[in-house]
C-alpha positions as CSV (number, residue, x, y, z in Angstrom):
1,M,-7.6,0.9,-7.8
2,S,-8.9,4.3,-6.9
3,L,-12.8,4.3,-5.4
4,K,-14.4,7.9,-6.3
5,L,-17.2,7.6,-3.1
6,D,-20.7,10.0,-3.2
7,Q,-21.4,8.5,0.1
8,S,-19.3,6.1,2.6
9,V,-20.6,2.5,2.8
10,D,-22.1,2.8,5.5
11,E,-24.6,5.5,3.9
12,A,-25.5,3.4,1.0
13,L,-25.5,0.9,2.7
14,K,-28.2,2.6,5.0
15,L,-30.2,4.0,2.0
16,V,-30.6,0.8,0.7
17,N,-32.5,-0.8,4.3
18,E,-34.8,2.1,3.9
19,Y,-36.3,0.4,0.3
20,S,-38.2,-3.1,0.1
21,G,-39.5,-5.8,-1.9
22,H,-37.8,-5.5,-5.8
23,Q,-37.3,-1.8,-4.8
24,Y,-34.4,-2.8,-2.1
25,F,-32.6,-5.1,-4.6
26,D,-32.8,-2.3,-7.1
27,A,-31.4,-0.1,-4.5
28,L,-28.8,-2.4,-3.7
29,V,-27.4,-3.0,-7.2
30,T,-27.8,1.2,-8.1
31,S,-25.1,1.7,-4.9
32,L,-23.2,-1.2,-5.5
33,A,-22.0,-0.1,-8.6
34,Q,-21.7,3.6,-7.9
35,L,-19.1,2.8,-4.9
36,I,-16.8,0.3,-7.1
37,E,-17.8,2.0,-9.8
38,A,-18.5,-0.7,-11.7
39,D,-20.4,-1.1,-15.5
40,Y,-23.6,-3.5,-14.6
41,V,-24.0,-5.4,-10.8
42,L,-26.8,-7.3,-11.4
43,I,-28.7,-10.1,-8.7
44,G,-30.1,-13.3,-10.0
45,D,-31.4,-16.7,-7.8
46,L,-30.4,-20.1,-9.2
47,D,-32.5,-22.8,-10.8
48,L,-30.1,-25.2,-10.1
49,V,-32.7,-27.7,-12.0
50,E,-32.7,-25.6,-15.0
51,H,-29.1,-24.6,-15.1
52,K,-29.9,-20.9,-15.3
53,A,-30.1,-17.5,-13.2
54,D,-33.0,-15.3,-13.2
55,T,-32.2,-11.3,-12.8
56,V,-33.7,-9.9,-9.4
57,S,-32.4,-6.9,-10.2
58,L,-30.2,-5.2,-13.2
59,W,-28.1,-2.3,-13.2
60,C,-27.0,-1.5,-16.9
61,E,-24.2,1.3,-17.6
62,G,-25.9,3.9,-15.0
63,Q,-29.6,2.7,-15.0
64,L,-31.7,0.1,-14.2
65,G,-32.0,-2.8,-16.7
66,E,-34.6,-5.1,-17.9
67,K,-35.0,-8.1,-16.4
68,L,-33.3,-11.6,-18.0
69,S,-32.8,-15.1,-17.7
70,Y,-29.6,-16.6,-18.5
71,D,-28.4,-20.3,-19.1
72,L,-24.6,-20.8,-16.3
73,E,-23.1,-23.0,-18.9
74,G,-19.6,-21.8,-19.9
75,T,-19.7,-18.8,-18.2
76,P,-17.8,-17.1,-14.9
77,C,-21.2,-17.5,-13.1
78,D,-21.1,-21.6,-13.2
79,Q,-17.7,-21.1,-11.5
80,V,-19.3,-18.5,-8.8
81,Y,-22.4,-20.5,-7.4
82,S,-20.4,-23.6,-6.8
83,G,-17.2,-22.1,-6.0
84,G,-18.5,-19.7,-4.0
85,I,-16.4,-16.1,-5.1
86,C,-14.3,-14.8,-8.6
87,V,-12.4,-12.5,-9.2
88,Y,-11.0,-12.1,-12.5
89,P,-9.0,-8.6,-13.0
90,S,-8.8,-8.8,-16.9
91,D,-9.6,-10.6,-20.2
92,I,-13.3,-12.1,-19.1
93,A,-14.0,-12.3,-22.7
94,T,-10.9,-14.5,-23.4
95,L,-11.3,-16.8,-20.8
96,F,-14.9,-17.6,-21.1
97,P,-15.6,-17.6,-24.8
98,R,-18.5,-19.5,-24.6
99,D,-20.0,-16.7,-23.2
100,K,-20.7,-14.0,-26.0
101,M,-22.0,-11.6,-23.9
102,L,-19.0,-10.8,-22.2
103,A,-17.9,-9.7,-25.8
104,D,-20.3,-7.7,-27.5
105,L,-20.4,-5.6,-24.0
106,G,-16.2,-5.4,-24.7
107,L,-16.4,-6.3,-21.0
108,E,-12.5,-6.6,-19.2
109,G,-13.5,-7.8,-15.2
110,Y,-15.7,-9.4,-13.3
111,V,-16.4,-10.2,-9.4
112,G,-18.9,-12.6,-8.4
113,K,-20.0,-14.0,-5.3
114,S,-22.2,-17.2,-4.7
115,L,-25.8,-15.8,-2.0
116,K,-26.8,-18.5,0.4
117,D,-29.2,-19.1,2.6
118,A,-28.6,-20.0,6.3
119,N,-27.9,-23.4,5.8
120,G,-25.1,-23.0,3.3
121,K,-27.1,-23.8,-0.5
122,P,-26.7,-21.6,-2.5
123,I,-30.0,-19.4,-3.9
124,G,-28.2,-16.6,-6.2
125,L,-25.8,-14.8,-7.6
126,L,-24.1,-11.3,-6.9
127,V,-22.8,-10.0,-10.0
128,A,-20.4,-6.9,-11.1
129,L,-18.8,-6.6,-14.6
130,F,-16.4,-3.9,-15.2
131,K,-15.4,-2.7,-18.8
132,Q,-12.1,-1.2,-17.2
133,K,-9.2,-3.7,-16.8
134,D,-8.1,-3.9,-13.2
135,Q,-10.8,-2.2,-11.4
136,A,-12.0,-5.5,-10.4
137,C,-9.4,-6.2,-7.9
138,D,-8.8,-7.6,-4.3
139,N,-9.4,-3.9,-2.9
140,I,-13.5,-4.1,-3.5
141,L,-13.7,-7.7,-1.6
142,G,-14.4,-6.0,1.8
143,I,-17.1,-3.8,0.3
144,F,-18.4,-6.7,-1.6
145,D,-19.0,-8.5,1.1
146,L,-20.8,-6.3,2.7
147,F,-23.7,-6.3,0.2
148,A,-23.3,-9.3,-0.1
149,I,-24.7,-10.4,2.9
150,R,-27.3,-8.1,2.6
151,A,-28.5,-9.6,-0.7
152,S,-28.1,-12.9,0.8
153,A,-30.5,-12.7,3.3
154,E,-33.1,-10.5,1.1
155,L,-32.9,-13.1,-1.3
156,E,-33.6,-15.5,1.1
157,R,-36.6,-13.9,3.3
158,A,-38.6,-12.9,-0.4
159,L,-38.1,-16.4,-1.9
160,W,-38.6,-18.1,1.5
161,E,-41.7,-15.3,1.3
162,R,-42.8,-16.2,-2.3
163,E,-43.0,-20.2,-1.3
164,Q,-44.9,-18.9,2.6
165,Q,-47.5,-16.6,0.4
166,K,-48.4,-19.6,-1.7
167,Q,-49.1,-22.6,0.4
168,I,-50.7,-20.2,2.4
169,S,-52.6,-19.1,-0.5
170,L,-53.0,-23.0,-1.5
171,L,-54.3,-24.0,2.8
172,Q,-56.8,-20.9,2.2
173,E,-58.2,-22.4,-0.8
174,K,-58.6,-26.0,0.4
175,N,-59.1,-25.0,4.3
176,K,-59.5,-21.7,6.2
177,Q,-57.8,-22.8,8.4
178,L,-54.9,-20.2,9.5
179,D,-53.0,-23.7,11.5
180,L,-52.7,-25.7,9.1
181,S,-49.7,-23.5,8.1
182,H,-48.0,-23.9,11.0
183,R,-46.1,-27.0,9.7
184,V,-44.9,-24.6,7.6
185,F,-43.7,-22.5,10.3
186,E,-42.1,-25.2,11.9
187,H,-39.5,-25.7,9.1
188,T,-38.4,-22.5,8.6
189,N,-35.0,-21.7,10.6
190,E,-36.5,-17.6,11.3
191,G,-39.1,-16.6,14.2
192,L,-42.8,-16.9,12.3
193,L,-45.9,-15.1,13.9
194,V,-49.3,-14.8,13.1
195,S,-51.4,-12.4,14.4
196,D,-55.4,-11.5,13.5
197,A,-56.6,-8.7,12.5
198,N,-57.0,-6.5,15.8
199,N,-52.7,-7.6,16.2
200,A,-53.2,-10.1,19.1
201,I,-51.3,-13.0,18.8
202,L,-52.9,-16.2,17.8
203,E,-50.0,-18.7,16.3
204,V,-45.9,-18.3,17.0
205,N,-42.9,-21.0,16.0
206,A,-40.4,-22.9,17.8
207,A,-37.6,-20.5,16.4
208,F,-39.6,-17.5,17.6
209,V,-39.6,-19.1,20.9
210,R,-36.3,-19.8,21.0
211,T,-35.1,-16.4,20.2
212,C,-37.1,-14.2,22.2
213,G,-37.1,-16.2,25.3
214,Y,-40.6,-15.9,26.0
215,S,-43.3,-19.3,25.6
216,R,-45.6,-19.8,23.1
217,D,-48.4,-19.1,26.1
218,E,-46.6,-16.1,27.5
219,L,-47.4,-15.0,23.4
220,I,-50.4,-16.2,23.0
221,G,-52.9,-13.2,23.0
222,N,-50.5,-10.6,23.7
223,N,-49.0,-7.5,20.8
224,P,-46.3,-8.1,19.2
225,S,-44.9,-4.8,21.2
226,I,-44.3,-6.4,24.5
227,L,-41.2,-7.3,22.2
228,S,-40.4,-4.1,22.2
229,S,-37.0,-3.3,23.4
230,G,-38.2,0.9,23.4
231,L,-35.2,1.8,21.7
232,Q,-36.9,3.0,18.5
233,P,-39.3,6.3,18.6
234,K,-42.7,5.8,18.3
235,S,-42.4,8.1,14.7
236,F,-40.9,4.9,13.8
237,Y,-43.8,2.7,14.5
238,R,-46.5,4.9,12.8
239,E,-44.2,5.2,10.0
240,M,-43.7,1.0,9.4
241,W,-47.9,0.8,10.4
242,R,-48.6,3.4,7.2
243,D,-46.1,1.5,4.6
244,L,-47.4,-1.5,5.9
245,M,-51.5,-0.3,5.4
246,D,-50.3,1.3,2.2
247,K,-47.9,-1.6,0.4
248,G,-49.2,-4.4,2.2
249,I,-46.2,-5.3,3.5
250,W,-42.9,-4.1,5.9
251,Q,-39.6,-5.2,5.6
252,G,-36.6,-3.4,8.2
253,E,-34.2,-3.9,10.9
254,L,-36.3,-4.1,14.9
255,W,-34.4,-3.4,17.9
256,N,-36.7,-6.4,19.8
257,R,-35.7,-7.4,23.5
258,R,-35.8,-10.8,25.2
259,K,-37.3,-11.8,28.4
260,N,-34.3,-11.4,30.0
261,G,-33.9,-7.7,28.9
262,E,-31.4,-8.2,26.4
263,T,-31.9,-6.3,23.7
264,Y,-30.9,-7.7,20.0
265,P,-31.3,-6.6,16.5
266,V,-34.0,-8.7,14.1
267,W,-34.5,-8.6,10.3
268,S,-38.1,-8.1,10.2
269,S,-40.7,-8.1,7.5
270,I,-44.4,-7.9,8.1
271,S,-47.2,-9.1,5.3
272,L,-51.1,-7.8,6.0
273,V,-53.1,-10.6,4.9
274,K,-57.0,-9.8,3.5
275,N,-59.5,-12.3,3.7
276,E,-62.6,-12.8,0.0
277,L,-64.2,-9.6,1.5
278,G,-60.8,-7.8,1.2
279,E,-61.1,-7.3,4.7
280,I,-58.0,-7.6,7.1
281,A,-58.1,-11.4,8.8
282,N,-54.9,-11.4,9.8
283,F,-50.9,-10.4,9.8
284,I,-48.1,-12.6,9.5
285,S,-44.4,-11.8,10.5
286,S,-40.9,-13.1,10.5
287,F,-38.0,-12.1,11.6
288,R,-34.4,-13.6,11.7
289,D,-31.7,-12.2,14.8
290,I,-29.1,-10.4,12.9
291,S,-26.4,-9.9,15.8
292,S,-23.8,-12.3,14.2
293,E,-24.5,-10.6,11.3
294,K,-24.1,-7.0,12.0
295,E,-20.7,-7.9,14.1
296,L,-19.6,-9.8,11.0
297,Q,-20.2,-6.6,9.4
298,K,-18.6,-4.4,11.8
299,Q,-15.7,-6.8,11.2
300,L,-15.4,-6.2,7.3
301,Y,-16.6,-2.4,7.3
302,H,-13.2,-2.1,9.7
303,Q,-11.5,-4.3,7.4
304,A,-12.7,-2.1,4.2
305,T,-11.8,1.2,6.0
306,H,-8.5,0.5,8.3
307,D,-4.8,-1.1,7.6
308,Y,-4.4,-4.2,8.9
309,L,-1.0,-4.0,10.5
310,T,-1.6,-0.8,12.2
311,G,-5.4,-0.7,12.8
312,L,-5.2,2.8,11.5
313,S,-7.4,4.7,8.9
314,N,-5.9,3.4,5.4
315,S,-6.0,5.7,2.0
316,F,-9.8,4.9,1.0
317,E,-10.9,6.0,4.8
318,F,-8.2,9.3,4.9
319,Q,-10.5,10.2,2.2
320,D,-13.7,10.1,3.3
321,H,-12.6,11.5,6.8
322,A,-10.2,14.4,5.2
323,Q,-12.9,15.4,2.8
324,K,-15.2,16.2,5.2
325,A,-12.7,18.1,7.6
326,I,-11.4,20.3,5.0
327,S,-15.4,21.1,4.3
328,V,-15.9,22.0,8.0
329,A,-11.8,23.8,8.4
330,Q,-13.1,25.7,4.9
331,R,-16.6,26.9,7.0
332,A,-15.3,27.7,9.5
333,S,-12.5,30.0,8.6
334,Q,-9.9,27.4,10.5
335,H,-6.5,26.5,10.3
336,I,-5.7,22.7,8.9
337,A,-1.9,21.6,7.8
338,L,-1.5,18.1,5.7
339,I,1.4,16.4,7.0
340,R,3.2,13.6,5.2
341,M,5.5,10.9,6.7
342,N,7.8,8.5,5.9
343,I,9.7,5.8,7.5
344,D,13.8,6.5,6.3
345,N,14.8,3.2,5.3
346,L,12.4,0.7,5.5
347,S,13.3,-1.4,2.2
348,M,16.7,-1.4,4.5
349,V,15.3,-2.5,7.4
350,N,13.3,-5.2,5.9
351,S,16.0,-6.5,3.8
352,S,18.5,-6.2,6.6
353,Y,16.1,-7.4,9.7
354,G,13.8,-9.5,7.6
355,H,9.8,-8.3,6.7
356,V,8.6,-9.3,10.1
357,A,11.1,-6.5,11.9
358,G,9.9,-4.3,9.1
359,D,6.2,-4.6,10.0
360,M,7.5,-4.3,14.1
361,V,8.8,-1.1,13.1
362,V,5.7,0.1,10.7
363,K,3.6,-1.0,13.7
364,T,5.6,1.0,16.3
365,V,5.4,4.4,14.4
366,G,1.6,3.6,14.0
367,E,1.4,3.5,17.7
368,K,3.1,6.4,18.1
369,L,2.2,8.5,15.4
370,K,-1.9,7.7,17.6
371,S,-0.6,8.5,21.1
372,Q,-0.3,11.8,20.3
373,T,-2.9,12.1,17.6
374,R,-5.8,14.1,19.3
375,D,-9.5,12.8,18.1
376,S,-10.3,15.8,15.9
377,D,-7.5,15.3,13.9
378,V,-7.2,12.5,10.7
379,L,-4.5,9.9,11.0
380,A,-4.0,7.2,8.4
381,R,-1.6,4.3,7.3
382,L,-1.3,5.1,3.4
383,G,0.5,1.9,2.6
384,G,4.1,0.8,3.0
385,D,6.0,3.2,5.1
386,D,4.0,6.2,4.1
387,F,1.5,8.2,6.9
388,A,-1.0,11.1,6.3
389,L,-2.1,13.3,9.3
390,L,-4.5,15.9,8.7
391,V,-4.4,18.1,11.8
392,G,-6.0,21.5,13.0
393,Y,-3.8,24.4,14.0
394,D,-4.1,27.8,16.3
395,S,-0.6,29.4,15.1
396,F,2.3,28.4,13.4
397,T,4.8,28.2,16.2
398,R,2.2,25.4,17.8
399,L,2.2,23.4,14.7
400,E,6.0,23.6,14.8
401,K,6.3,22.6,18.7
402,Q,4.0,19.6,17.3
403,L,6.5,18.5,14.5
404,K,9.0,18.3,16.9
405,R,7.2,16.1,19.4
406,T,6.1,13.9,16.5
407,L,9.5,13.9,15.7
408,D,11.0,13.3,19.1
409,L,8.9,10.0,18.8
410,F,11.2,8.5,16.8
411,Q,14.7,8.7,19.1
412,E,14.1,5.4,21.1
413,K,15.5,2.4,19.6
414,I,12.3,-0.7,18.8
415,E,13.0,-3.7,20.2
416,T,12.7,-6.4,17.2
417,E,13.6,-10.4,17.4
418,S,16.2,-9.5,15.1
419,G,17.9,-6.6,17.0
420,E,17.5,-2.8,18.1
421,I,16.6,-0.9,15.3
422,L,16.2,3.2,15.4
423,P,13.9,4.4,13.1
424,S,13.3,7.4,11.4
425,C,10.9,9.6,9.9
426,S,11.3,12.4,7.3
427,V,8.2,14.7,7.5
428,G,6.8,17.0,4.7
429,I,3.7,19.4,5.3
430,S,1.7,21.5,2.9
431,I,-0.7,24.0,4.6
432,L,-5.1,24.4,3.2
433,G,-5.6,27.7,2.2
434,E,-2.0,28.8,1.3
435,D,-0.6,25.9,-0.9
436,A,-3.2,24.5,-1.7
437,D,-7.4,24.4,-1.4
438,D,-8.7,20.8,-2.0
439,L,-6.9,17.5,-0.4
440,D,-5.5,16.3,-4.0
441,S,-3.5,19.4,-3.8
442,L,-2.9,19.0,-0.3
443,M,-1.3,15.6,-0.6
444,R,0.3,16.4,-3.9
445,N,2.2,19.0,-2.1
446,A,3.4,17.6,1.0
447,Y,4.6,14.6,-1.1
448,R,6.8,17.2,-2.9
449,A,7.7,18.5,0.4
450,L,8.5,15.3,1.7
451,R,10.5,14.5,-0.9
452,Y,12.8,17.2,-0.1
453,A,13.2,16.8,3.5
454,K,14.2,13.2,2.3
455,E,17.2,14.5,-0.1
456,H,18.2,16.9,2.1
457,Y,16.6,17.2,5.8
458,R,16.6,13.0,6.6
459,G,15.1,12.5,9.7
460,G,13.5,16.6,10.0
461,Y,11.0,18.6,8.3
462,S,10.4,20.4,5.6
463,F,6.9,23.2,4.1
464,Y,6.1,22.9,1.0
465,S,7.1,25.5,-1.0
466,Q,6.4,26.8,-4.7
467,E,9.9,26.5,-5.7
468,F,9.3,22.6,-5.5
469,E,7.1,23.0,-8.4
470,G,9.6,23.3,-10.5
471,Q,11.7,20.5,-8.6
472,A,9.2,18.1,-8.6
473,R,8.5,18.6,-12.5
474,R,12.3,17.8,-13.3
475,H,12.5,15.0,-10.9
476,D,9.3,13.8,-12.1
477,K,11.5,13.8,-16.1
478,V,14.1,12.5,-14.4
479,E,12.6,9.7,-13.1
480,N,10.6,8.8,-16.1
481,R,14.1,9.2,-18.3
482,L,15.8,6.9,-16.3
483,Y,13.5,3.6,-16.2
484,K,14.6,4.2,-19.9
485,A,18.0,5.0,-19.6
486,V,18.7,2.1,-17.0
487,S,16.9,-0.8,-18.7
488,E,18.2,0.2,-22.2
489,G,21.8,0.8,-20.8
490,L,22.2,3.9,-21.7
491,I,24.1,5.3,-18.4
492,E,28.2,4.4,-19.2
493,P,30.8,4.2,-17.2
494,Y,33.8,7.1,-17.4
495,F,36.8,6.2,-15.6
496,Q,39.6,8.4,-13.5
497,P,42.7,7.6,-13.0
498,I,44.3,7.1,-9.6
499,I,48.2,7.8,-9.6
500,N,50.7,5.7,-7.4
501,F,52.6,8.9,-5.9
502,Q,55.8,6.5,-5.6
503,D,56.3,6.2,-9.4
504,M,53.6,7.8,-10.4
505,T,51.5,5.7,-13.0
506,V,48.5,4.6,-13.0
507,H,47.7,1.6,-10.3
508,H,43.7,1.4,-10.7
509,C,40.6,3.8,-12.1
510,E,37.1,5.0,-10.1
511,A,34.1,4.2,-12.1
512,L,31.8,7.3,-12.6
513,A,28.6,6.5,-14.1
514,R,27.7,9.2,-17.0
515,W,24.5,10.2,-18.8
516,N,23.6,11.9,-21.9
517,D,19.7,11.8,-22.2
518,E,18.4,12.4,-25.6
519,Q,16.0,14.9,-23.6
520,L,17.2,16.2,-20.8
521,G,21.2,16.4,-22.2
522,Q,23.8,15.8,-19.5
523,V,22.4,14.3,-16.0
524,S,24.8,14.8,-13.2
525,P,25.1,11.6,-11.4
526,V,24.4,13.7,-7.8
527,E,20.7,14.3,-9.5
528,F,20.0,11.0,-10.6
529,V,21.7,8.7,-8.2
530,P,19.3,9.2,-5.0
531,I,16.6,9.1,-7.8
532,A,17.5,5.2,-8.7
533,E,17.4,4.7,-5.0
534,S,14.4,6.0,-4.0
535,T,12.1,3.6,-7.1
536,G,14.5,0.9,-6.4
537,L,16.7,1.3,-9.6
538,I,20.3,1.8,-7.4
539,Q,20.2,-2.2,-7.7
540,K,20.5,-2.6,-11.9
541,L,21.8,0.4,-12.3
542,G,24.7,-0.9,-10.5
543,E,25.4,-3.9,-11.7
544,L,25.2,-2.9,-15.2
545,I,28.7,0.1,-14.1
546,L,29.9,-3.4,-13.0
547,D,29.5,-5.2,-15.5
548,R,30.4,-2.8,-17.5
549,S,33.8,-1.6,-16.1
550,V,34.9,-4.9,-15.8
551,Q,34.6,-5.9,-18.8
552,V,36.6,-2.8,-19.8
553,F,39.3,-3.3,-17.7
554,A,39.6,-7.1,-18.6
555,Q,40.0,-5.7,-22.2
556,L,42.2,-3.2,-21.4
557,N,44.6,-5.8,-19.5
558,R,44.3,-8.0,-22.4
559,E,45.2,-5.2,-25.0
560,L,48.1,-3.0,-23.6
561,A,49.7,-6.3,-21.4
562,P,52.8,-4.8,-23.3
563,D,52.7,-2.0,-21.6
564,L,52.3,-2.5,-18.3
565,N,54.6,-3.5,-15.0
566,S,51.3,-5.1,-13.8
567,P,47.7,-4.6,-14.0
568,I,45.5,-1.9,-14.2
569,G,42.2,-2.3,-11.3
570,V,39.0,-0.9,-11.2
571,T,37.2,0.7,-8.1
572,V,33.2,0.5,-8.7
573,N,31.0,2.2,-5.9
574,R,28.5,0.6,-4.9
575,S,24.9,2.0,-2.9
576,P,23.5,1.0,0.2
577,G,20.3,0.3,-1.7
578,E,22.9,-2.9,-3.9
579,F,23.4,-4.5,-0.6
580,N,20.7,-6.8,-0.7
581,F,20.8,-9.3,2.5
582,S,18.2,-11.6,1.3
583,D,18.3,-12.7,-2.5
584,G,21.8,-13.4,-3.0
585,G,22.7,-10.1,-4.5
586,R,25.7,-10.0,-3.1
587,E,27.3,-13.0,-5.3
588,K,26.7,-10.7,-8.3
589,T,30.1,-8.9,-8.5
590,Q,32.2,-12.6,-8.1
591,E,29.6,-14.2,-10.9
592,V,30.7,-10.9,-13.1
593,A,34.3,-11.0,-12.7
594,Q,34.1,-14.3,-13.7
595,S,32.4,-13.5,-16.5
596,H,35.1,-11.1,-17.7
597,G,37.9,-13.3,-16.8
598,L,39.4,-10.6,-14.2
599,D,41.4,-11.3,-11.0
600,P,38.8,-10.4,-8.2
601,E,41.9,-8.3,-6.8
602,L,41.8,-6.0,-9.8
603,V,38.3,-4.8,-8.4
604,C,37.5,-2.8,-6.2
605,I,34.3,-2.4,-4.4
606,E,33.9,1.5,-2.8
607,I,31.3,2.1,-0.1
608,T,30.3,4.9,2.1
609,E,29.9,4.9,6.3
610,N,26.0,4.9,5.5
611,L,26.0,0.7,5.2
612,M,27.6,0.4,8.5
613,I,25.6,3.2,9.8
614,E,22.2,1.4,9.0
615,S,23.0,-2.0,8.8
616,P,26.0,-2.8,11.1
617,D,26.2,-6.4,11.5
618,D,24.6,-7.2,8.4
619,A,27.4,-5.0,7.0
620,L,29.5,-6.3,8.4
621,E,29.0,-10.1,7.2
622,Q,28.6,-8.5,3.7
623,L,31.8,-6.9,3.3
624,N,33.7,-10.0,5.4
625,H,31.9,-12.6,2.3
626,I,33.3,-10.1,-0.4
627,K,37.1,-9.3,1.3
628,G,37.0,-13.3,1.3
629,Q,36.1,-13.5,-2.7
630,G,39.8,-11.9,-3.5
631,F,38.3,-8.7,-4.2
632,T,39.7,-5.1,-1.7
633,L,37.5,-2.5,-0.1
634,A,37.4,1.2,0.2
635,L,35.7,3.2,2.6
636,D,34.8,6.8,0.4
637,D,34.4,10.1,2.4
638,F,36.4,9.6,5.6
639,G,36.0,12.3,8.2
640,T,32.7,14.0,6.5
641,G,30.0,12.3,8.1
642,F,29.6,10.6,11.7
643,S,32.8,8.5,10.8
644,S,33.7,6.2,13.7
645,L,37.3,4.4,14.1
646,S,35.6,1.5,14.7
647,Y,34.8,1.3,11.2
648,L,38.3,1.2,10.4
649,K,39.3,-1.2,13.3
650,H,36.4,-4.4,12.5
651,Y,35.6,-3.6,9.1
652,P,38.2,-5.0,6.0
653,F,39.1,-1.7,4.1
654,D,42.0,-1.7,2.0
655,Y,41.8,1.5,1.4
656,L,40.8,4.6,2.5
657,K,39.7,7.6,1.1
658,I,40.2,11.3,2.4
659,D,37.9,13.2,1.0
660,Q,38.4,16.7,-1.6
661,S,37.0,18.6,0.5
662,F,39.9,18.7,3.0
663,V,42.1,18.4,0.0
664,R,41.0,21.4,-1.6
665,D,42.5,24.0,1.4
666,M,45.1,22.2,2.6
667,K,48.1,24.3,3.0
668,E,51.5,23.2,5.1
669,Q,50.5,23.3,8.9
670,G,46.7,24.7,8.1
671,D,44.0,23.1,9.8
672,D,43.1,20.7,6.4
673,Y,46.9,19.8,6.8
674,I,46.4,18.5,9.8
675,L,43.4,16.5,9.8
676,V,44.6,14.8,6.1
677,K,48.4,14.5,8.7
678,T,46.5,12.5,11.2
679,I,44.4,10.1,9.0
680,I,47.4,9.1,7.0
681,Q,48.7,8.0,9.9
682,M,46.3,6.4,11.1
683,A,45.7,4.2,8.1
684,K,48.9,3.3,8.0
685,T,49.1,2.2,11.9
686,L,45.8,0.2,10.9
687,G,47.9,-1.1,7.6
688,L,45.4,0.6,4.8
689,K,46.1,2.7,1.9
690,T,45.3,6.4,1.8
691,I,43.9,7.8,-1.8
692,A,43.7,11.2,-1.7
693,E,40.3,12.9,-3.8
694,G,39.9,16.1,-5.6
695,V,43.8,17.0,-6.0
696,E,44.3,19.7,-8.7
697,T,47.5,21.3,-8.1
698,E,51.1,20.7,-8.0
699,E,51.5,22.2,-4.1
700,Q,48.8,19.6,-2.7
701,C,50.0,16.0,-5.1
702,Q,53.8,17.4,-2.9
703,L,52.7,18.2,0.3
704,L,50.1,14.5,-0.1
705,K,53.7,12.9,-1.4
706,E,55.6,14.2,2.0
707,L,52.8,13.2,4.6
708,G,53.0,9.2,3.1
709,C,49.8,9.2,1.0
710,D,50.1,6.5,-1.2
711,Y,47.2,7.6,-4.3
712,G,45.6,10.3,-5.5
713,Q,43.2,11.3,-7.6
714,G,41.9,14.8,-9.3
715,Y,42.2,17.0,-12.6
716,L,45.6,17.4,-11.9
717,F,46.1,13.6,-13.2
718,S,43.6,13.1,-15.6
719,K,39.2,14.0,-15.5
720,P,36.9,11.3,-15.6
721,L,37.7,9.6,-19.3
722,S,35.3,7.4,-21.8
723,K,36.4,4.3,-22.4
724,E,38.4,5.1,-25.7
725,D,40.5,7.9,-24.0
726,L,41.5,5.9,-21.2
727,F,43.2,3.7,-23.3
728,E,45.3,6.3,-24.9
729,Y,46.2,7.6,-21.2
730,V,46.8,4.3,-20.3
731,R,49.4,4.4,-23.2
732,K,50.7,7.8,-23.4
733,S,51.6,7.4,-19.4
734,G,53.4,4.4,-19.6
735,K,53.3,1.7,-17.5
736,G,51.5,0.8,-14.6
737,A,52.1,0.2,-10.8
């Protein structure tokens, strides 16, 4: 839920404290309703004998409403006062059909909290109601608790005062002796003080003595100013006395000083008592030490505005501070940049090393970023693997230096219980005034730059460009359509034959995903596969292509068996994102092969070196497991990245694919020729078969044969074929290898 606040939580609470009596509760429900965007907020006190509640104050769709009384039976409030707190994000009217008001008002969500006195006894309710689904959520509980604490204290004070005033009135009618009220004093946990018309202390109770540290004898006859801490100005007390004389009551927060010199906050209420002639007879003061409440309030506020894992500001706090910083910068014509940072492949860390290790990476990244952040900067963890940093800068050159220093922070490995992890962060930057004039636009444009950085400069940074607008719109369209295409199975495998150079027959085929969307037309895998990886759709997409490919080749080998010397296999690409090391996903290949009746030896799993780079130990374990199930393995694009001979030596590959970039420009005795020759010889030494990609000419084919390459794949032999065209191709090409 996104909270659109006109003021921060602490400002709202300060505003509430400026009022007293019923105005206090009116201000409280008004502020809380505006903060959490509730349609109704009410405070009610409980009548447990009659099993009902009477509203003290009610906020009703934008204004204060008339007070009302209602039975608790069959309402969500019945569970709140007995259970403490209840949250219903939606369907509240369905859950409580006996409460007709919920349906009549069209309410969906409910949050309620029991208000209790100092002894833990329920005395009231704080309730928020929402017409929109899912606004009642856990995200607002921190703010809700802050207001519940204040409401509990004030309701207890009001109920106590009402009772005390009633008792005092009765005692005055029966006996003019004020000392009779001492019995009432001694039955409350709040400190109580009675002074005369000149404000000289006449009596205090035991709770008052315990709190302030003075004895009763030291207090009697003195002015209550003996307790003053001196932390509040004289103007504060002048205003307090003016309100007391005008309204007959004052309440608010004071800072007192104990006898030992320690200062402490109290919530105090002072009432003016007049005699039958209308003259001031006494002042009655009550107070409660709220040190623990202030500390709890501080903790709750921190929890509501900060990320639990890193201790950094959360998105709510970031928006508040960033908006203020942007306003100041715009007035002063200062330079500001919004930086979005994303931890690359955190999901892979979580699946490979566990969430404890993933949390350690996030926490360490947060600490490193904080170590480079100035007091004037605004840093936050937005959630998951996302961070945001709003920085001021003098020149573009200095900004770039800061970005490079920030990325340099992630050159050291992080020690976790599961092993060493080298973090990587991609960064996108948007400039205030050049790229956007408000926070929302800065955030959006910085994210687009971040997305571009992840696709093109992973581990680096990119500044926002207008060119990203069209790319972003295209990306969003493809992403939205991709969910439908995967869920409805609209992406089909096409198959490109791989030819055995010894007899020039089909040995196996590579399955290639093809997507022809009714709105977007033909969408290239180069475009939609990275989106599938970033959105988490890659596993479902991989399973879809795997299932259909295995089904096709099981059927092909059954129907064309008379035309084949041996069955034809299929190669299926798997992204590192498909290797889920925590949920048993590695068994999927075996299940699919068994369900369609295809021999595992005819299924080759093709991967790139990224899997070994990101999680070498887990990759070895997974590949050994797949190999043990009878499947074969191929390493794709060898020689194009950071290929290491250790991959070939330690990992159980059967095939080594030579990238088409080497084959394309291969001429006899040229550099690519020598490189391809070396790869083939090395593979033979290690017992691996080689597959050359991108074979398009007879010259390339002949050179590869002469070098001893085992298989070839490319447009010289065939383009990728649909299922129907593949069957026809195999029939015409003769027997398989």
